N, C-alpha and C positions, 0 to 999 in steps of 0.2 A: 326444756325439755318437757311440755306436761303429759301428766299421766293421762287425759280425758278421752284419746283416743282408745286406750282402753277399760274405760269408766263406765262410758255412754254402753248404754242398753241396744240393743240389739235385738233381730229378730229371731229365732230358732232357725236354721239350719236343717236343711234337707237332711236325715240321717241316715242315708241308704248308700251315697258314696264314701261312706266312714268306714258302713257295715261291712261291702264289699272292699273294699281296700282291702281291711282285716281277713277278708275270706278269702283273699291272692293270695294276703304274704304265709295264710295253712296253708295252699296250695305248692305255693313257690318253695316252701319246707320240705314239701316230699322229698321232689330228686336230691336232695340234698339228705337226707336218711339215706337214703337209696344208697347213691355215692360214695357217703361213709360206712356202710358198713354199716349202719347206726340199728339198733333194733326199730321196725315201724309200729309196733305196739307204745311206744309215745311223742309218736307221730297221730297214732289214732285216740287217744285218750285224749291229747289241744286238741283236734279236729271236733269230739268228743262234745267234750270239754265248750269249743264256742257257739259249736253250733245250738246246744243245749243254754247258754249263756245268751243268744242273741233273740232265740225262741221267746224266754223268759221275760226279753227285754222290749223285745216287738210288743206281748202282752200288753207288757206297764203301760209303752208310751200308746196305746190302744183305747187308754182310759180318758173319760171325759175328767182332764183337773181344772175345767177353765170355771174360775169363781169358788168350786167347793176345796174347802182345807181340806176334809176327813179324805178324801180321794188322792190330793195332793201330797200328803201324810202315805198313805199306803204308796206310793210311786215313788217318794222319795226310799222309805222303807224297803221295798219291795226292788230299786236299782240297790242298795248296799248289801243283803241279803243274799241278791243277786254275784258279787263280789264276792262273798262272804262262804259262798257254797261251793266255789270255785277255791277258794287258797285250802277249803277241809278238803274238798276230794284227792287235791295237790295233795294235802300234805298225809293224809291217807295212804295215800299210793307209795308215799316216799319211805315212810317208816318203812313199808313191808320190801321194795322195791326202791333203794335211793334214786339210783340211775334212771329208769324209768320213771319216776316221779319227776328229776332236774329236768330231763329232754323234754317232757308236758310241758313240765311248768316255763321253762326258755321258750319255747317256742310259741305257749297261747300267752305268755310278755310279748313276744313279737309283735304277734298278730294286734291286740291289746293297745303296745304303743304306736304301732299305725292307724288304727284306728282312734287313735287320741288324736294325734298328730292330724289330722286328717280331715278330726271335728277340730279343733283349735284354725288353720285354716279357713277352712268353712264358717267360723261364727265372725271372725274379724275380719273375712273378704267382704262379709256385709256391712252396708250401708247404718248407721249407730239411727237411732229411731229420732 
């Protein structure tokens, strides 16, 4: 088996479908919180972190990176900062209320995983260049 299908460059896929999938995961978690009797603060925190993270990611995607190394660096550092900021907020909440922080972190991680899987399927679904 050749590694060529995984190493061939492809055009960047549309980011809208993975973001909608992640948002749907956040929305789908709400009935689970309600049925299980969990505090809605965990879901609300995860939804807020998700929305803020996606808004910042959208701003970073709007940067014109074609051929500009400095702007590409800003976009890359911004994407890493986005993940670190979410972790810091989750840790800060978990220090004051462990169950609330855990619920929010797990809900956010589920949405992030859905987004990542849809992004991978979308990327590898494109024809190699």
